[in-house]
N, CA, C, O and the ligand as a Tripos MOL2 file, in Angstrom:
@<TRIPOS>MOLECULE
protein
  261   259    66     0     0
PROTEIN
NO_CHARGES

@<TRIPOS>ATOM
      1 N          89.5240   66.2200   95.1970 N.3       1 MET1
      2 CA         89.3440   67.7600   95.2910 C.3       1 MET1
      3 C          88.0330   68.2650   95.4860 C.2       1 MET1
      4 O          87.1120   67.8350   94.7910 O.2       1 MET1
      5 N          87.8480   69.1190   96.3440 N.am      2 ALA2
      6 CA         86.4080   69.5560   96.8820 C.3       2 ALA2
      7 C          85.8360   70.2170   95.6720 C.2       2 ALA2
      8 O          86.5520   70.8390   94.8880 O.2       2 ALA2
      9 N          84.5780   70.0880   95.5210 N.am      3 GLU3
     10 CA         83.7560   70.7100   94.6020 C.3       3 GLU3
     11 C          83.8480   72.3420   94.8720 C.2       3 GLU3
     12 O          83.7450   72.8600   95.9840 O.2       3 GLU3
     13 N          84.0460   72.9920   93.7150 N.am      4 GLN4
     14 CA         84.2010   74.5030   94.0420 C.3       4 GLN4
     15 C          82.9040   75.1980   93.7120 C.2       4 GLN4
     16 O          82.2270   74.8720   92.7370 O.2       4 GLN4
     17 N          82.5530   76.2200   94.5970 N.am      5 LYS5
     18 CA         81.3170   76.8880   94.4510 C.3       5 LYS5
     19 C          81.5940   78.2160   93.8550 C.2       5 LYS5
     20 O          82.4500   78.9750   94.3080 O.2       5 LYS5
     21 N          80.8290   78.4830   92.8020 N.am      6 PHE6
     22 CA         81.0910   79.7800   92.1320 C.3       6 PHE6
     23 C          79.8980   80.7810   92.2090 C.2       6 PHE6
     24 O          78.7860   80.3710   91.8770 O.2       6 PHE6
     25 N          80.0470   81.9820   92.5970 N.am      7 VAL7
     26 CA         79.1900   82.8450   92.9520 C.3       7 VAL7
     27 C          79.1780   83.9840   91.9370 C.2       7 VAL7
     28 O          80.1970   84.6510   91.7580 O.2       7 VAL7
     29 N          77.9710   84.2380   91.2220 N.am      8 LYS8
     30 CA         78.0780   85.3350   90.2550 C.3       8 LYS8
     31 C          78.0780   86.6070   90.9450 C.2       8 LYS8
     32 O          77.3500   86.7740   91.9240 O.2       8 LYS8
     33 N          78.9410   87.6360   90.4500 N.am      9 LEU9
     34 CA         78.9390   88.9370   91.1000 C.3       9 LEU9
     35 C          77.8630   89.7560   90.6390 C.2       9 LEU9
     36 O          77.3690   89.4290   89.5600 O.2       9 LEU9
     37 N          77.4440   90.6480   91.1700 N.am     10 LYS10
     38 CA         76.5290   91.5850   90.7600 C.3      10 LYS10
     39 C          76.9150   92.3010   89.7330 C.2      10 LYS10
     40 O          78.1120   92.5820   89.6750 O.2      10 LYS10
     41 N          76.0610   92.7450   88.7320 N.am     11 SER11
     42 CA         76.6010   93.5450   87.5360 C.3      11 SER11
     43 C          77.3720   94.7370   87.9360 C.2      11 SER11
     44 O          76.9180   95.4820   88.8050 O.2      11 SER11
     45 N          78.4960   94.9720   87.3690 N.am     12 ILE12
     46 CA         79.4350   96.2160   87.6690 C.3      12 ILE12
     47 C          79.8950   96.7680   86.5840 C.2      12 ILE12
     48 O          80.7830   97.6160   86.6800 O.2      12 ILE12
     49 N          79.3800   96.3950   85.3420 N.am     13 GLY13
     50 CA         79.9530   96.9390   84.0820 C.3      13 GLY13
     51 C          81.3080   96.3980   83.6480 C.2      13 GLY13
     52 O          81.7710   95.3910   84.1830 O.2      13 GLY13
     53 N          81.8700   96.9760   82.8010 N.am     14 ASN14
     54 CA         83.2020   96.4610   82.3530 C.3      14 ASN14
     55 C          84.3230   97.0420   83.1020 C.2      14 ASN14
     56 O          84.7670   98.1740   82.9090 O.2      14 ASN14
     57 N          84.7530   96.2000   83.9670 N.am     15 LYS15
     58 CA         85.8300   96.7250   84.8200 C.3      15 LYS15
     59 C          86.9510   95.6270   85.1200 C.2      15 LYS15
     60 O          86.6790   94.4310   85.0090 O.2      15 LYS15
     61 N          88.1680   96.0500   85.4880 N.am     16 PHE16
     62 CA         88.9960   95.0780   85.9210 C.3      16 PHE16
     63 C          88.7890   94.9700   87.4220 C.2      16 PHE16
     64 O          88.6010   95.9620   88.1250 O.2      16 PHE16
     65 N          88.8330   93.6910   87.8980 N.am     17 ILE17
     66 CA         88.5670   93.4820   89.1750 C.3      17 ILE17
     67 C          89.5790   92.5670   89.9380 C.2      17 ILE17
     68 O          90.3440   91.8860   89.2550 O.2      17 ILE17
     69 N          89.6380   92.5040   91.1770 N.am     18 LYS18
     70 CA         90.6910   91.5020   91.8600 C.3      18 LYS18
     71 C          89.9680   90.5290   92.5230 C.2      18 LYS18
     72 O          88.9370   90.8220   93.1280 O.2      18 LYS18
     73 N          90.4650   89.2250   92.4660 N.am     19 ILE19
     74 CA         90.0210   88.1130   93.0740 C.3      19 ILE19
     75 C          91.0300   87.2850   93.7130 C.2      19 ILE19
     76 O          92.0710   86.9210   93.1670 O.2      19 ILE19
     77 N          90.6260   86.9740   95.0400 N.am     20 LYS20
     78 CA         91.6990   86.3840   95.9230 C.3      20 LYS20
     79 C          91.3210   84.9080   95.8270 C.2      20 LYS20
     80 O          90.2000   84.4540   96.0540 O.2      20 LYS20
     81 N          92.5330   84.1350   95.4150 N.am     21 CYS21
     82 CA         92.2480   82.6510   95.2830 C.3      21 CYS21
     83 C          92.0910   82.1290   96.7310 C.2      21 CYS21
     84 O          92.9080   82.4780   97.5820 O.2      21 CYS21
     85 N          91.1230   81.3490   97.0180 N.am     22 LYS22
     86 CA         90.7700   80.8080   98.3220 C.3      22 LYS22
     87 C          91.8690   79.6870   98.5620 C.2      22 LYS22
     88 O          92.2420   79.4900   99.7190 O.2      22 LYS22
     89 N          92.3720   78.9870   97.5770 N.am     23 ASP23
     90 CA         93.3660   77.9950   97.8530 C.3      23 ASP23
     91 C          94.7210   78.4530   98.2320 C.2      23 ASP23
     92 O          95.3600   77.8400   99.0880 O.2      23 ASP23
     93 N          95.1780   79.4740   97.6530 N.am     24 CYS24
     94 CA         96.7150   79.8850   97.9740 C.3      24 CYS24
     95 C          96.7830   81.3010   98.3540 C.2      24 CYS24
     96 O          97.8760   81.7160   98.7370 O.2      24 CYS24
     97 N          95.7340   82.1480   98.3050 N.am     25 GLY25
     98 CA         95.7160   83.5480   98.8470 C.3      25 GLY25
     99 C          96.1240   84.5340   97.7820 C.2      25 GLY25
    100 O          96.1170   85.7510   97.9710 O.2      25 GLY25
    101 N          96.4880   83.9400   96.6270 N.am     26 ASN26
    102 CA         97.1630   84.9900   95.5870 C.3      26 ASN26
    103 C          96.0190   85.8850   95.1660 C.2      26 ASN26
    104 O          94.8900   85.4340   94.9680 O.2      26 ASN26
    105 N          96.3310   87.1540   95.0330 N.am     27 GLU27
    106 CA         95.2070   88.1080   94.5040 C.3      27 GLU27
    107 C          95.5270   88.4860   92.9590 C.2      27 GLU27
    108 O          96.5290   89.1120   92.6120 O.2      27 GLU27
    109 N          94.6740   88.0790   92.2230 N.am     28 GLN28
    110 CA         94.8480   88.1540   90.7890 C.3      28 GLN28
    111 C          93.8390   89.1670   90.1320 C.2      28 GLN28
    112 O          92.7000   89.3440   90.5650 O.2      28 GLN28
    113 N          94.3440   89.7790   89.1000 N.am     29 ILE29
    114 CA         93.4460   90.7860   88.4390 C.3      29 ILE29
    115 C          92.7700   90.0030   87.1000 C.2      29 ILE29
    116 O          93.3850   89.2530   86.3410 O.2      29 ILE29
    117 N          91.5200   90.3270   87.0230 N.am     30 THR30
    118 CA         90.8700   89.7630   85.7310 C.3      30 THR30
    119 C          89.9130   90.6670   85.3650 C.2      30 THR30
    120 O          89.8910   91.7000   86.0340 O.2      30 THR30
    121 N          89.0840   90.5530   84.4470 N.am     31 TYR31
    122 CA         88.0000   91.4260   83.9680 C.3      31 TYR31
    123 C          86.7360   91.0260   84.3240 C.2      31 TYR31
    124 O          86.5070   89.8170   84.3530 O.2      31 TYR31
    125 N          85.7910   91.8860   84.6260 N.am     32 SER32
    126 CA         84.4300   91.6850   85.0930 C.3      32 SER32
    127 C          83.6930   90.6760   84.1430 C.2      32 SER32
    128 O          82.9510   89.8140   84.6150 O.2      32 SER32
    129 N          83.9190   90.8030   82.7680 N.am     33 LYS33
    130 CA         83.3290   89.8000   81.9260 C.3      33 LYS33
    131 C          84.4310   89.0540   81.1950 C.2      33 LYS33
    132 O          85.2650   89.6530   80.5160 O.2      33 LYS33
    133 N          84.4200   87.6880   81.3530 N.am     34 VAL34
    134 CA         85.3530   86.8050   80.7320 C.3      34 VAL34
    135 C          84.7130   85.7990   79.7720 C.2      34 VAL34
    136 O          83.5310   85.4940   79.9330 O.2      34 VAL34
    137 N          85.4860   85.2370   78.7180 N.am     35 SER35
    138 CA         84.7820   84.3680   77.9320 C.3      35 SER35
    139 C          85.3620   83.0480   78.0630 C.2      35 SER35
    140 O          84.8640   82.1210   77.4240 O.2      35 SER35
    141 N          86.3980   82.8510   78.8470 N.am     36 SER36
    142 CA         86.9380   81.5530   79.3040 C.3      36 SER36
    143 C          87.2860   81.6670   80.7460 C.2      36 SER36
    144 O          87.4420   82.7240   81.3570 O.2      36 SER36
    145 N          87.4040   80.3070   81.2830 N.am     37 THR37
    146 CA         87.7830   80.3000   82.7200 C.3      37 THR37
    147 C          89.1490   80.8550   83.0480 C.2      37 THR37
    148 O          90.1440   80.7340   82.3330 O.2      37 THR37
    149 N          89.0840   81.5070   84.2640 N.am     38 VAL38
    150 CA         90.3260   82.1420   84.6580 C.3      38 VAL38
    151 C          91.0290   81.1950   85.6770 C.2      38 VAL38
    152 O          90.3130   80.6970   86.5450 O.2      38 VAL38
    153 N          92.3870   80.8880   85.6610 N.am     39 VAL39
    154 CA         92.9330   80.0340   86.6600 C.3      39 VAL39
    155 C          93.9680   80.9400   87.3730 C.2      39 VAL39
    156 O          94.4440   81.9800   86.9180 O.2      39 VAL39
    157 N          94.2420   80.3490   88.6010 N.am     40 CYS40
    158 CA         95.1980   81.0740   89.3830 C.3      40 CYS40
    159 C          96.5180   80.8760   88.8560 C.2      40 CYS40
    160 O          96.9570   79.7770   88.5160 O.2      40 CYS40
    161 N          97.2810   82.2070   88.7800 N.am     41 ASN41
    162 CA         98.7910   81.9090   88.3390 C.3      41 ASN41
    163 C          99.5370   81.1720   89.0990 C.2      41 ASN41
    164 O         100.4530   80.5790   88.5290 O.2      41 ASN41
    165 N          99.3960   81.0020   90.4410 N.am     42 ILE42
    166 CA        100.1790   80.3970   91.3160 C.3      42 ILE42
    167 C          99.8460   78.9470   91.3740 C.2      42 ILE42
    168 O         100.6740   78.1070   91.0230 O.2      42 ILE42
    169 N          98.6560   78.6240   91.8080 N.am     43 CYS43
    170 CA         98.4370   77.2110   92.0510 C.3      43 CYS43
    171 C          97.5280   76.4990   91.0920 C.2      43 CYS43
    172 O          97.3390   75.2910   91.2310 O.2      43 CYS43
    173 N          96.9910   77.1340   90.1870 N.am     44 GLY44
    174 CA         96.3200   76.6340   89.0250 C.3      44 GLY44
    175 C          94.8320   76.3650   89.2530 C.2      44 GLY44
    176 O          94.1720   75.7250   88.4350 O.2      44 GLY44
    177 N          94.2990   76.8800   90.4130 N.am     45 ALA45
    178 CA         92.8030   76.6220   90.7410 C.3      45 ALA45
    179 C          92.0690   77.4910   89.9710 C.2      45 ALA45
    180 O          92.4480   78.6470   89.7790 O.2      45 ALA45
    181 N          90.9110   76.9800   89.4480 N.am     46 THR46
    182 CA         89.8080   77.8550   88.6710 C.3      46 THR46
    183 C          89.3490   78.9330   89.6680 C.2      46 THR46
    184 O          88.8250   78.5530   90.7150 O.2      46 THR46
    185 N          89.5120   80.3130   89.4150 N.am     47 ILE47
    186 CA         88.9170   81.1450   90.2360 C.3      47 ILE47
    187 C          87.9620   81.9290   89.6950 C.2      47 ILE47
    188 O          87.3630   82.6670   90.4770 O.2      47 ILE47
    189 N          87.6380   81.9560   88.4260 N.am     48 ALA48
    190 CA         86.4970   82.5360   87.8880 C.3      48 ALA48
    191 C          86.1300   81.8490   86.3890 C.2      48 ALA48
    192 O          86.9560   81.4100   85.5880 O.2      48 ALA48
    193 N          84.8000   81.8760   86.2470 N.am     49 LYS49
    194 CA         84.3960   81.4510   85.0060 C.3      49 LYS49
    195 C          83.2150   82.3190   84.3980 C.2      49 LYS49
    196 O          82.5410   83.0850   85.0870 O.2      49 LYS49
    197 N          83.0350   82.1240   83.0540 N.am     50 PRO50
    198 CA         82.2300   82.8970   82.3770 C.3      50 PRO50
    199 C          80.7340   82.5150   82.5370 C.2      50 PRO50
    200 O          80.3340   81.3560   82.6500 O.2      50 PRO50
    201 N          80.0060   83.5490   82.5350 N.am     51 THR51
    202 CA         78.3470   83.3920   82.6590 C.3      51 THR51
    203 C          77.6280   83.7980   81.5270 C.2      51 THR51
    204 O          76.4610   83.4430   81.3640 O.2      51 THR51
    205 N          78.2850   84.5830   80.6520 N.am     52 GLY52
    206 CA         77.4970   85.4000   79.6410 C.3      52 GLY52
    207 C          77.2660   86.7540   80.0100 C.2      52 GLY52
    208 O          76.9100   87.6320   79.2250 O.2      52 GLY52
    209 N          77.4930   86.9100   81.3100 N.am     53 GLY53
    210 CA         77.3890   88.3540   81.7910 C.3      53 GLY53
    211 C          78.5210   88.6270   82.6690 C.2      53 GLY53
    212 O          79.6950   88.4800   82.3280 O.2      53 GLY53
    213 N          78.0740   89.0820   83.9610 N.am     54 THR54
    214 CA         79.4800   89.2760   84.8890 C.3      54 THR54
    215 C          79.9800   88.0840   85.2740 C.2      54 THR54
    216 O          79.2140   87.1300   85.4140 O.2      54 THR54
    217 N          81.2320   87.9710   85.4850 N.am     55 VAL55
    218 CA         81.8960   86.7750   85.9160 C.3      55 VAL55
    219 C          81.3630   86.2120   87.0980 C.2      55 VAL55
    220 O          80.8990   86.9030   88.0050 O.2      55 VAL55
    221 N          81.4220   84.8100   87.1180 N.am     56 ALA56
    222 CA         81.2320   83.9680   88.6100 C.3      56 ALA56
    223 C          82.5080   83.5810   89.1950 C.2      56 ALA56
    224 O          83.3590   82.9780   88.5420 O.2      56 ALA56
    225 N          82.6490   83.8940   90.3340 N.am     57 VAL57
    226 CA         84.0150   83.8050   91.0660 C.3      57 VAL57
    227 C          84.0060   82.6000   92.1540 C.2      57 VAL57
    228 O          83.0180   82.4930   92.8820 O.2      57 VAL57
    229 N          85.0120   81.7580   92.2680 N.am     58 SER58
    230 CA         85.1760   80.7690   93.3630 C.3      58 SER58
    231 C          86.0130   81.3850   94.5470 C.2      58 SER58
    232 O          85.8320   80.9890   95.6990 O.2      58 SER58
    233 N          86.8720   82.2980   94.2610 N.am     59 GLY59
    234 CA         87.5620   83.0480   95.1440 C.3      59 GLY59
    235 C          86.8180   84.0670   95.8400 C.2      59 GLY59
    236 O          85.5870   84.0370   95.8600 O.2      59 GLY59
    237 N          87.5500   85.0470   96.4620 N.am     60 GLU60
    238 CA         87.0120   86.1330   97.1900 C.3      60 GLU60
    239 C          87.1410   87.3120   96.3370 C.2      60 GLU60
    240 O          88.2530   87.6460   95.9300 O.2      60 GLU60
    241 N          86.0130   88.0130   96.0150 N.am     61 TYR61
    242 CA         86.1430   89.2240   95.2900 C.3      61 TYR61
    243 C          86.4930   90.3930   96.2350 C.2      61 TYR61
    244 O          85.7840   90.7450   97.1780 O.2      61 TYR61
    245 N          87.8020   91.0200   95.8360 N.am     62 THR62
    246 CA         88.2140   91.9170   96.7800 C.3      62 THR62
    247 C          88.1800   93.3750   96.2490 C.2      62 THR62
    248 O          88.7820   94.2510   96.8700 O.2      62 THR62
    249 N          87.4940   93.6550   95.1210 N.am     63 GLY63
    250 CA         87.2070   94.9680   94.8810 C.3      63 GLY63
    251 C          87.6610   95.1450   93.3500 C.2      63 GLY63
    252 O          88.2610   94.2690   92.7290 O.2      63 GLY63
    253 N          87.3010   96.3790   92.8330 N.am     64 GLU64
    254 CA         87.7110   96.8530   91.5950 C.3      64 GLU64
    255 C          89.2780   97.4110   91.5620 C.2      64 GLU64
    256 O          89.8590   97.6990   92.6080 O.2      64 GLU64
    257 N          89.8170   97.5160   90.4340 N.am     65 LEU65
    258 CA         91.1100   97.7590   90.1940 C.3      65 LEU65
    259 C          91.1880   99.3230   90.4730 C.2      65 LEU65
    260 O          92.2580   99.9190   90.3500 O.2      65 LEU65
    261 ZN         95.8740   79.9430   93.9270 Zn       66 ZN66
@<TRIPOS>BOND
     1     1     2 1
     2     2     3 1
     3     3     4 2
     4     3     5 am
     5     5     6 1
     6     6     7 1
     7     7     8 2
     8     7     9 am
     9     9    10 1
    10    10    11 1
    11    11    12 2
    12    11    13 am
    13    13    14 1
    14    14    15 1
    15    15    16 2
    16    15    17 am
    17    17    18 1
    18    18    19 1
    19    19    20 2
    20    19    21 am
    21    21    22 1
    22    22    23 1
    23    23    24 2
    24    23    25 am
    25    25    26 1
    26    26    27 1
    27    27    28 2
    28    27    29 am
    29    29    30 1
    30    30    31 1
    31    31    32 2
    32    31    33 am
    33    33    34 1
    34    34    35 1
    35    35    36 2
    36    35    37 am
    37    37    38 1
    38    38    39 1
    39    39    40 2
    40    39    41 am
    41    41    42 1
    42    42    43 1
    43    43    44 2
    44    43    45 am
    45    45    46 1
    46    46    47 1
    47    47    48 2
    48    47    49 am
    49    49    50 1
    50    50    51 1
    51    51    52 2
    52    51    53 am
    53    53    54 1
    54    54    55 1
    55    55    56 2
    56    55    57 am
    57    57    58 1
    58    58    59 1
    59    59    60 2
    60    59    61 am
    61    61    62 1
    62    62    63 1
    63    63    64 2
    64    63    65 am
    65    65    66 1
    66    66    67 1
    67    67    68 2
    68    67    69 am
    69    69    70 1
    70    70    71 1
    71    71    72 2
    72    71    73 am
    73    73    74 1
    74    74    75 1
    75    75    76 2
    76    75    77 am
    77    77    78 1
    78    78    79 1
    79    79    80 2
    80    79    81 am
    81    81    82 1
    82    82    83 1
    83    83    84 2
    84    83    85 am
    85    85    86 1
    86    86    87 1
    87    87    88 2
    88    87    89 am
    89    89    90 1
    90    90    91 1
    91    91    92 2
    92    91    93 am
    93    93    94 1
    94    94    95 1
    95    95    96 2
    96    95    97 am
    97    97    98 1
    98    98    99 1
    99    99   100 2
   100    99   101 am
   101   101   102 1
   102   102   103 1
   103   103   104 2
   104   103   105 am
   105   105   106 1
   106   106   107 1
   107   107   108 2
   108   107   109 am
   109   109   110 1
   110   110   111 1
   111   111   112 2
   112   111   113 am
   113   113   114 1
   114   114   115 1
   115   115   116 2
   116   115   117 am
   117   117   118 1
   118   118   119 1
   119   119   120 2
   120   119   121 am
   121   121   122 1
   122   122   123 1
   123   123   124 2
   124   123   125 am
   125   125   126 1
   126   126   127 1
   127   127   128 2
   128   127   129 am
   129   129   130 1
   130   130   131 1
   131   131   132 2
   132   131   133 am
   133   133   134 1
   134   134   135 1
   135   135   136 2
   136   135   137 am
   137   137   138 1
   138   138   139 1
   139   139   140 2
   140   139   141 am
   141   141   142 1
   142   142   143 1
   143   143   144 2
   144   143   145 am
   145   145   146 1
   146   146   147 1
   147   147   148 2
   148   147   149 am
   149   149   150 1
   150   150   151 1
   151   151   152 2
   152   151   153 am
   153   153   154 1
   154   154   155 1
   155   155   156 2
   156   155   157 am
   157   157   158 1
   158   158   159 1
   159   159   160 2
   160   159   161 am
   161   161   162 1
   162   162   163 1
   163   163   164 2
   164   163   165 am
   165   165   166 1
   166   166   167 1
   167   167   168 2
   168   167   169 am
   169   169   170 1
   170   170   171 1
   171   171   172 2
   172   171   173 am
   173   173   174 1
   174   174   175 1
   175   175   176 2
   176   175   177 am
   177   177   178 1
   178   178   179 1
   179   179   180 2
   180   179   181 am
   181   181   182 1
   182   182   183 1
   183   183   184 2
   184   183   185 am
   185   185   186 1
   186   186   187 1
   187   187   188 2
   188   187   189 am
   189   189   190 1
   190   190   191 1
   191   191   192 2
   192   191   193 am
   193   193   194 1
   194   194   195 1
   195   195   196 2
   196   195   197 am
   197   197   198 1
   198   198   199 1
   199   199   200 2
   200   199   201 am
   201   201   202 1
   202   202   203 1
   203   203   204 2
   204   203   205 am
   205   205   206 1
   206   206   207 1
   207   207   208 2
   208   207   209 am
   209   209   210 1
   210   210   211 1
   211   211   212 2
   212   211   213 am
   213   213   214 1
   214   214   215 1
   215   215   216 2
   216   215   217 am
   217   217   218 1
   218   218   219 1
   219   219   220 2
   220   219   221 am
   221   221   222 1
   222   222   223 1
   223   223   224 2
   224   223   225 am
   225   225   226 1
   226   226   227 1
   227   227   228 2
   228   227   229 am
   229   229   230 1
   230   230   231 1
   231   231   232 2
   232   231   233 am
   233   233   234 1
   234   234   235 1
   235   235   236 2
   236   235   237 am
   237   237   238 1
   238   238   239 1
   239   239   240 2
   240   239   241 am
   241   241   242 1
   242   242   243 1
   243   243   244 2
   244   243   245 am
   245   245   246 1
   246   246   247 1
   247   247   248 2
   248   247   249 am
   249   249   250 1
   250   250   251 1
   251   251   252 2
   252   251   253 am
   253   253   254 1
   254   254   255 1
   255   255   256 2
   256   255   257 am
   257   257   258 1
   258   258   259 1
   259   259   260 2
@<TRIPOS>SUBSTRUCTURE
     1 MET1         2 RESIDUE 1 A MET
     2 ALA2         6 RESIDUE 1 A ALA
     3 GLU3        10 RESIDUE 1 A GLU
     4 GLN4        14 RESIDUE 1 A GLN
     5 LYS5        18 RESIDUE 1 A LYS
     6 PHE6        22 RESIDUE 1 A PHE
     7 VAL7        26 RESIDUE 1 A VAL
     8 LYS8        30 RESIDUE 1 A LYS
     9 LEU9        34 RESIDUE 1 A LEU
    10 LYS10       38 RESIDUE 1 A LYS
    11 SER11       42 RESIDUE 1 A SER
    12 ILE12       46 RESIDUE 1 A ILE
    13 GLY13       50 RESIDUE 1 A GLY
    14 ASN14       54 RESIDUE 1 A ASN
    15 LYS15       58 RESIDUE 1 A LYS
    16 PHE16       62 RESIDUE 1 A PHE
    17 ILE17       66 RESIDUE 1 A ILE
    18 LYS18       70 RESIDUE 1 A LYS
    19 ILE19       74 RESIDUE 1 A ILE
    20 LYS20       78 RESIDUE 1 A LYS
    21 CYS21       82 RESIDUE 1 A CYS
    22 LYS22       86 RESIDUE 1 A LYS
    23 ASP23       90 RESIDUE 1 A ASP
    24 CYS24       94 RESIDUE 1 A CYS
    25 GLY25       98 RESIDUE 1 A GLY
    26 ASN26      102 RESIDUE 1 A ASN
    27 GLU27      106 RESIDUE 1 A GLU
    28 GLN28      110 RESIDUE 1 A GLN
    29 ILE29      114 RESIDUE 1 A ILE
    30 THR30      118 RESIDUE 1 A THR
    31 TYR31      122 RESIDUE 1 A TYR
    32 SER32      126 RESIDUE 1 A SER
    33 LYS33      130 RESIDUE 1 A LYS
    34 VAL34      134 RESIDUE 1 A VAL
    35 SER35      138 RESIDUE 1 A SER
    36 SER36      142 RESIDUE 1 A SER
    37 THR37      146 RESIDUE 1 A THR
    38 VAL38      150 RESIDUE 1 A VAL
    39 VAL39      154 RESIDUE 1 A VAL
    40 CYS40      158 RESIDUE 1 A CYS
    41 ASN41      162 RESIDUE 1 A ASN
    42 ILE42      166 RESIDUE 1 A ILE
    43 CYS43      170 RESIDUE 1 A CYS
    44 GLY44      174 RESIDUE 1 A GLY
    45 ALA45      178 RESIDUE 1 A ALA
    46 THR46      182 RESIDUE 1 A THR
    47 ILE47      186 RESIDUE 1 A ILE
    48 ALA48      190 RESIDUE 1 A ALA
    49 LYS49      194 RESIDUE 1 A LYS
    50 PRO50      198 RESIDUE 1 A PRO
    51 THR51      202 RESIDUE 1 A THR
    52 GLY52      206 RESIDUE 1 A GLY
    53 GLY53      210 RESIDUE 1 A GLY
    54 THR54      214 RESIDUE 1 A THR
    55 VAL55      218 RESIDUE 1 A VAL
    56 ALA56      222 RESIDUE 1 A ALA
    57 VAL57      226 RESIDUE 1 A VAL
    58 SER58      230 RESIDUE 1 A SER
    59 GLY59      234 RESIDUE 1 A GLY
    60 GLU60      238 RESIDUE 1 A GLU
    61 TYR61      242 RESIDUE 1 A TYR
    62 THR62      246 RESIDUE 1 A THR
    63 GLY63      250 RESIDUE 1 A GLY
    64 GLU64      254 RESIDUE 1 A GLU
    65 LEU65      258 RESIDUE 1 A LEU
    66 ZN66       261 GROUP 0 **** ****
């Protein structure tokens, strides 16, 4: 399995955001600040992880809800 690269989003406050899984294309809603990793509901890939601040994502950030 290829190593996943996580990119921390710029600070956007407390919001729901959409992240597109780069493995299967599923668009999933999560929170801008999470306390545990977020996995894709379809393929199980890790798409976001906590940083202590704004979430870091491996998928494509597609906007706020
Ligand atoms: Zn997926």
